[in-house]
Backbone bond lengths (Angstrom), bond angles and torsions (degrees), N, CA, C in turn:
res aa  C-N    CA-C-N  psi(-1)  N-CA   C-N-CA  omega(-1)  CA-C   N-CA-C  phi
1 X - - - 1.331 - - 1.572 110.34 -
2 X 1.370 114.09 142.85 1.472 117.29 -177.46 1.530 114.89 -75.18
3 X 1.246 113.79 136.75 1.528 114.22 174.34 1.541 111.63 -77.74
4 X 1.244 119.63 134.18 1.410 127.84 -171.99 1.615 107.45 -111.24
5 X 1.244 117.08 11.65 1.477 117.02 -174.90 1.512 112.57 -67.33
6 X 1.200 120.73 129.29 1.422 123.24 176.45 1.525 110.50 71.14
7 X 1.263 117.99 24.15 1.491 116.17 -171.73 1.573 111.49 -71.83
8 X 1.319 118.86 -28.13 1.427 118.92 176.28 1.499 112.62 -68.03
9 X 1.314 115.54 -41.26 1.483 120.22 179.28 1.550 108.23 -68.38
10 X 1.296 117.40 -40.70 1.436 117.74 -179.10 1.561 114.35 -66.59
11 X 1.401 114.09 -24.54 1.459 118.77 178.81 1.587 109.17 -77.55
12 X 1.292 114.92 -36.23 1.507 118.46 177.95 1.571 107.02 -65.79
13 X 1.257 119.81 -46.80 1.478 121.05 177.25 1.435 115.34 -62.78
14 X 1.361 119.54 -39.11 1.496 125.04 172.87 1.509 112.06 -63.14
15 X 1.274 118.95 -39.56 1.427 122.43 177.48 1.537 113.81 -68.46
16 X 1.401 112.72 -19.43 1.472 117.22 -177.77 1.530 115.06 70.57
17 X 1.320 118.61 29.51 1.477 120.39 -177.66 1.581 106.26 -74.79
18 X 1.324 119.08 109.37 1.417 124.20 -172.09 1.519 110.36 -65.59
19 X 1.355 118.76 -41.11 1.421 117.23 -173.42 1.546 111.22 -69.07
20 X 1.430 113.70 -33.09 1.436 116.25 178.37 1.537 111.63 -71.15
21 X 1.268 117.76 -32.56 1.468 117.60 177.10 1.446 118.93 -61.32
22 X 1.349 114.27 -18.39 1.459 119.40 -178.16 1.547 111.63 -85.98
23 X 1.292 112.88 -6.67 1.412 116.92 178.06 1.574 113.86 -63.55
24 X 1.334 121.78 138.06 1.432 121.62 -175.10 1.508 117.81 -55.10
25 X 1.416 120.20 -41.16 1.342 122.61 -178.68 1.551 111.79 -68.54
26 X 1.357 117.89 -32.53 1.513 118.12 -179.14 1.511 107.02 -75.77
27 X 1.373 117.89 -33.83 1.498 122.19 176.10 1.594 109.62 -60.18
28 X 1.337 114.38 -45.73 1.490 119.05 -177.54 1.622 108.41 -69.24
29 X 1.317 118.04 -32.83 1.501 116.99 177.46 1.555 110.27 -71.36
30 X 1.371 114.60 -37.24 1.489 115.83 178.53 1.488 111.25 -68.48
31 X 1.309 121.13 -31.92 1.465 124.38 174.32 1.515 114.62 -60.33
32 X 1.349 115.48 -38.73 1.452 122.93 177.48 1.427 108.02 -72.04
33 X 1.304 119.73 -45.97 1.470 121.74 -176.89 1.587 111.38 -61.62
34 X 1.387 111.44 -40.81 1.486 119.08 -173.60 1.667 106.89 -76.14
35 X 1.281 112.46 -18.58 1.453 115.68 -178.82 1.562 118.90 91.24
36 X 1.375 109.04 4.17 1.498 114.03 179.61 1.564 109.94 -78.34
37 X 1.334 119.23 -15.35 1.446 117.60 178.30 1.562 101.79 -133.25
38 X 1.313 113.03 127.17 1.448 120.75 178.16 1.540 112.83 -98.74
39 X 1.382 112.28 139.23 1.434 118.78 176.42 1.594 104.19 -106.32
40 X 1.330 114.43 132.36 1.485 116.55 178.89 1.577 104.56 -120.14
41 X 1.301 111.48 142.68 1.558 115.53 177.60 1.511 108.02 -90.66
42 X 1.357 113.28 131.17 1.440 122.03 179.39 1.497 114.02 -64.78
43 X 1.257 125.38 143.34 1.433 129.73 -178.58 1.513 111.47 -60.79
44 X 1.302 117.51 -27.41 1.501 118.81 176.11 1.506 115.12 -71.02
45 X 1.398 114.30 -22.66 1.493 115.60 178.13 1.496 111.35 -85.59
46 X 1.347 122.09 0.53 1.511 121.86 -176.99 1.609 103.63 -100.58
47 X 1.343 119.19 114.65 1.483 115.81 179.36 1.548 113.45 -70.18
48 X 1.361 110.87 152.39 1.473 118.34 177.10 1.578 104.90 -80.14
49 X 1.187 118.74 116.35 1.529 125.46 -173.62 1.701 107.83 -78.31
50 X 1.259 113.17 -17.83 1.512 117.59 176.65 1.595 111.37 59.92
51 X 1.136 116.88 37.13 1.525 121.00 175.37 1.539 111.89 78.46
52 X 1.394 109.68 -165.41 1.534 113.99 173.37 1.485 111.84 -121.91
53 X 1.307 113.73 149.21 1.461 119.32 174.97 1.569 105.09 -116.88
54 X 1.283 113.98 132.33 1.516 122.68 -179.08 1.460 116.90 -92.31
55 X 1.218 121.36 135.96 1.542 125.48 176.91 1.518 108.91 -138.99
56 X 1.326 116.82 168.60 1.491 121.43 170.67 1.452 109.47 -119.54
57 X 1.355 113.96 152.41 1.465 118.76 -178.49 1.577 105.72 -152.94
58 X 1.322 113.18 162.46 1.497 120.13 175.66 1.515 104.55 -96.17
59 X 1.332 117.93 122.87 1.520 118.21 178.48 1.488 110.10 -75.73
60 X 1.315 119.00 154.97 1.417 125.93 -173.96 1.559 105.35 -76.14
61 X 1.275 120.31 -27.29 1.487 121.78 -176.69 1.567 113.99 -80.59
62 X 1.235 116.25 -4.95 1.500 118.43 -176.24 1.549 106.99 -116.15
63 X 1.332 114.41 154.94 1.438 118.77 176.17 1.559 114.59 -59.35
64 X 1.320 119.60 146.14 1.404 123.69 -177.57 1.525 112.90 -52.61
65 X 1.355 116.34 -28.45 1.437 120.08 -175.96 1.548 111.45 -83.43
66 X 1.327 118.89 -8.13 1.475 122.25 175.87 1.494 113.74 -61.06
67 X 1.357 112.70 151.46 1.514 115.09 176.08 1.432 111.31 -60.34
68 X 1.379 113.48 154.36 1.489 121.92 175.84 1.542 106.22 -65.72
69 X 1.440 114.28 150.82 1.432 120.58 175.16 1.482 109.08 -110.10
70 X 1.316 118.79 146.14 1.452 121.08 -179.70 1.552 106.46 -90.65
71 X 1.334 111.48 134.35 1.463 128.29 -179.63 1.474 108.90 -128.24
72 X 1.338 116.84 169.08 1.492 120.03 174.53 1.517 109.26 -144.34
73 X 1.320 112.17 162.72 1.485 124.35 167.70 1.407 110.27 -140.05
74 X 1.305 120.08 160.19 1.478 122.37 -174.54 1.551 100.84 -72.71
75 X 1.380 114.57 159.92 1.438 121.69 176.65 1.482 109.14 -69.14
76 X 1.267 119.10 -28.26 1.538 122.58 176.63 1.512 109.69 -62.93
77 X 1.310 116.67 -48.09 1.440 117.80 178.23 1.530 113.51 -67.31
78 X 1.333 115.82 -38.31 1.484 122.21 -178.63 1.559 108.46 -63.57
79 X 1.248 116.93 -37.29 1.519 122.85 179.03 1.600 108.57 -70.81
80 X 1.245 122.10 -40.52 1.453 122.07 -173.69 1.493 115.08 -91.66
81 X 1.257 121.62 -15.57 1.561 125.83 -173.64 1.458 112.30 -62.28
82 X 1.327 119.80 -29.51 1.489 120.73 -179.97 1.582 108.54 -71.03
83 X 1.273 120.47 -23.99 1.387 121.82 178.35 1.616 113.70 -69.70
84 X 1.358 110.56 -16.00 1.460 118.66 179.37 1.512 112.52 -105.45
85 X 1.459 115.47 7.11 1.423 123.86 179.36 1.570 112.22 77.87
86 X 1.293 116.38 18.77 1.427 120.72 -175.52 1.531 108.69 -99.16
87 X 1.340 116.84 81.77 1.451 125.81 174.72 1.537 111.07 -80.74
88 X 1.291 114.44 169.36 1.444 117.55 178.13 1.549 113.17 -62.50
89 X 1.365 114.54 -26.76 1.570 117.47 178.02 1.651 104.98 -73.14
90 X 1.214 124.39 -41.50 1.374 125.48 -176.92 1.543 108.52 -63.85
91 X 1.371 115.45 -45.63 1.514 120.98 -175.47 1.512 109.02 -83.68
92 X 1.306 119.86 -8.22 1.469 121.71 -176.47 1.543 113.80 61.68
93 X 1.327 113.85 44.11 1.504 121.23 -177.06 1.513 108.85 -106.02
94 X 1.303 114.50 147.65 1.479 122.23 171.64 1.472 106.20 -111.43
95 X 1.289 119.74 120.26 1.503 121.62 -177.48 1.542 117.92 -70.73
96 X 1.283 116.74 -4.66 1.510 119.40 -172.75 1.466 108.38 -74.89
97 X 1.275 121.89 -23.84 1.392 125.61 -179.26 1.586 118.30 63.59
98 X 1.267 110.40 16.79 1.555 118.06 -179.97 1.467 110.72 -98.84
99 X 1.322 116.34 114.59 1.465 119.25 179.72 1.553 104.90 -175.29
100 X 1.378 113.83 -163.68 1.437 115.54 174.18 1.480 111.04 -97.72
101 X 1.355 115.83 151.44 1.365 124.74 174.47 1.526 110.72 -88.45
102 X 1.413 115.85 119.66 1.392 118.68 -174.82 1.592 106.06 -110.88
103 X 1.313 117.73 101.20 1.505 122.12 -178.60 1.573 108.81 -62.98
104 X 1.292 118.54 -22.72 1.476 118.06 -171.02 1.498 111.81 -98.99
105 X 1.422 117.94 18.85 1.503 121.55 -177.41 1.543 107.80 -121.22
106 X 1.291 110.18 130.81 1.483 117.19 165.89 1.505 107.03 -115.80
107 X 1.326 111.89 109.99 1.532 113.74 -169.60 1.572 113.52 -67.51
108 X 1.295 117.64 156.14 1.407 124.65 168.72 1.522 107.76 -53.80
109 X 1.398 118.03 141.33 1.418 118.26 179.34 1.480 107.15 -133.83
110 X 1.351 114.89 152.72 1.546 123.56 172.75 1.558 100.78 -114.52
111 X 1.427 111.75 128.52 1.405 111.30 176.35 1.530 105.87 -116.50
112 X 1.362 113.10 115.37 1.471 122.99 -169.83 1.562 107.73 -104.36
113 X 1.245 111.18 142.63 1.524 117.09 -177.64 1.544 107.96 -133.46
114 X 1.371 108.93 144.42 1.553 117.96 170.30 1.461 105.45 -126.18
115 X 1.357 117.95 129.72 1.368 121.06 178.68 1.468 115.18 -126.66
116 X 1.298 120.08 161.89 1.420 128.87 174.56 1.456 110.16 -120.87
117 X 1.263 123.98 -158.01 1.368 130.32 -173.80 1.670 106.07 -65.79
118 X 1.318 109.10 162.91 1.468 114.19 177.86 1.511 104.92 -95.76
119 X 1.340 111.89 158.27 1.521 115.44 174.10 1.509 108.23 -138.08
120 X 1.269 113.36 163.46 1.498 119.58 176.45 1.541 114.54 -81.04
121 X 1.294 116.59 128.91 1.451 122.87 180.00 1.466 108.65 -125.42
122 X 1.364 116.92 160.07 1.485 121.79 -179.06 1.553 102.47 -111.98
123 X 1.366 115.13 126.39 1.418 117.74 174.66 1.528 115.96 -65.40
124 X 1.327 117.67 134.93 1.439 124.63 177.36 1.581 108.02 -71.36
125 X 1.161 113.36 -23.06 1.575 116.71 -172.97 1.444 110.40 -93.75
126 X 1.273 118.64 -42.09 1.577 119.43 -177.00 1.527 112.54 -107.38
127 X 1.382 117.49 -24.34 1.375 119.35 -171.86 1.522 117.98 80.53
128 X 1.262 115.41 3.54 1.468 127.98 174.96 1.440 112.35 -77.73
129 X 1.325 118.08 152.59 1.553 120.74 175.55 1.485 106.19 -93.90
130 X 1.356 114.40 139.52 1.509 120.60 178.48 1.547 106.65 -138.93
131 X 1.250 118.31 164.57 1.472 125.57 175.25 1.515 107.43 -93.27
132 X 1.344 112.21 128.53 1.473 116.72 173.63 1.478 111.46 -118.56
133 X 1.235 118.43 137.54 1.448 121.18 177.11 1.492 108.63 -85.84
134 X 1.241 120.98 125.19 1.551 124.68 178.97 1.495 105.13 -76.98
135 X 1.387 115.53 108.64 1.401 114.78 -175.53 1.606 108.19 -140.13
136 X 1.283 117.84 154.96 1.503 127.40 175.70 1.484 103.47 -116.77
137 X 1.309 115.72 132.66 1.537 126.15 177.76 1.399 113.39 -128.13
138 X 1.382 114.14 137.36 1.421 121.84 -172.57 1.633 105.17 -134.16
139 X 1.352 115.40 135.96 1.414 117.29 177.50 1.532 111.50 -112.53
140 X 1.352 114.64 130.43 1.477 122.60 -171.99 1.621 107.04 -124.02
141 X 1.230 123.34 131.01 1.447 126.89 173.50 1.587 104.53 -77.28
142 X 1.294 109.97 154.59 1.583 117.54 176.92 1.556 107.13 -148.61
143 X 1.281 113.41 156.31 1.505 125.99 -179.50 1.448 114.75 -139.19
144 X 1.315 117.95 -161.10 1.471 123.48 176.92 1.434 110.60 -116.38
145 X 1.278 114.80 166.21 1.468 119.26 173.45 1.596 111.22 -109.20
146 X 1.267 117.10 -28.77 1.550 120.61 -176.01 1.529 107.11 -142.00
147 X 1.315 111.96 -115.07 1.487 123.82 -172.38 1.470 110.05 -104.03
148 X 1.291 126.10 -3.27 1.420 126.11 177.26 1.576 115.15 -60.34
149 X 1.337 116.32 152.07 1.419 114.77 -179.65 1.462 109.59 -100.62
150 X 1.367 116.62 176.92 1.336 122.61 -174.21 1.554 115.00 -61.19
151 X 1.272 116.31 -34.47 1.460 122.32 -179.27 1.463 113.70 -65.65
152 X 1.461 113.31 -34.56 1.479 120.00 -179.29 1.421 105.83 -69.18
153 X 1.302 124.13 -39.83 1.489 126.83 -178.77 1.577 108.20 -68.45
154 X 1.266 114.04 -40.79 1.457 116.93 -177.06 1.528 112.47 -65.99
155 X 1.380 116.02 -31.77 1.426 120.37 172.98 1.503 116.39 -64.71
156 X 1.422 110.95 -37.08 1.389 118.46 179.49 1.626 111.27 -68.63
157 X 1.335 115.15 -38.31 1.397 123.28 -178.70 1.521 106.90 -70.66
158 X 1.310 120.35 -40.89 1.508 124.78 -179.99 1.507 107.42 -59.34
159 X 1.374 117.76 -49.34 1.407 121.42 -177.83 1.491 113.18 -62.93
160 X 1.361 121.51 -37.92 1.369 124.51 174.91 1.502 112.56 -67.49
161 X 1.176 120.37 -37.68 1.591 120.78 178.71 1.611 104.43 -75.92
162 X 1.294 118.84 -36.86 1.541 117.96 -177.37 1.572 105.67 -66.97
163 X 1.263 120.79 -35.75 1.497 123.31 -179.73 1.466 113.93 -80.37
164 X 1.330 120.38 -5.68 1.440 121.31 -174.20 1.581 112.42 -90.36
165 X 1.361 118.14 -2.03 1.366 116.13 179.97 1.558 113.88 137.96
166 X 1.358 120.13 170.40 1.413 123.84 -175.55 1.589 106.87 -84.86
167 X 1.303 115.30 165.39 1.458 122.60 173.48 1.594 109.40 66.03
168 X 1.300 114.22 43.19 1.502 118.08 -174.79 1.466 103.49 -138.54
169 X 1.387 117.56 148.84 1.409 121.39 -178.76 1.558 106.42 -151.29
170 X 1.321 114.54 165.33 1.484 121.04 176.11 1.527 108.72 -146.09
171 X 1.300 111.07 144.61 1.535 119.45 173.51 1.573 104.39 -134.33
172 X 1.274 114.98 162.20 1.450 120.59 -172.29 1.512 112.85 -120.69
173 X 1.310 121.98 146.07 1.456 124.33 168.15 1.482 103.60 -118.06
174 X 1.323 120.39 131.20 1.386 120.94 -177.27 1.509 113.06 -76.50
175 X 1.316 112.17 162.11 1.533 118.99 178.02 1.520 106.40 -73.37
176 X 1.344 112.48 147.45 1.420 120.56 -179.77 1.577 111.65 -136.31
177 X 1.298 120.20 135.58 1.400 125.10 178.01 1.397 110.34 -115.58
178 X 1.352 119.98 133.83 1.483 123.70 179.36 1.519 107.13 -125.57
179 X 1.331 117.04 153.14 1.390 124.58 177.63 1.578 103.95 -67.80
180 X 1.344 119.80 133.26 1.373 120.90 -176.41 1.496 111.21 -116.42
């Protein structure tokens, strides 16, 4: 998916509109792009991932009789996933973590979010005010138990998140296999 961040500012710069380039927020943006002004992320904005928790699952791209594959999720996601109704049974995870490590597998993932009200923030890059939704996001791998396909499991996860409360959502990242 194409990133559309700052697309209006980039369009003004591309068109070469001289009057618009003198606007303070465009000048601030150009300073960041040129590297003359650095933006640093505060330590408070970086979440504590609380280590890794290992699980095993059956990948969708392998036969049901194949050995389980070891995957992991952050301790932070593992702690919060039950509040979304995402149990080991829903995600088809085995908590023992004993299986083969498959370097060529990127497991399917459910990205769940919980949000509250939005608030006004000031951009470090442009200095403009914008609305930011206060959200917490967690990523959980999932697999299959037998012959079901990825979309069947996604529907089950969607229903679990939907039933866990208001102001929650889920998106999915598909499983990928690479030659290792």
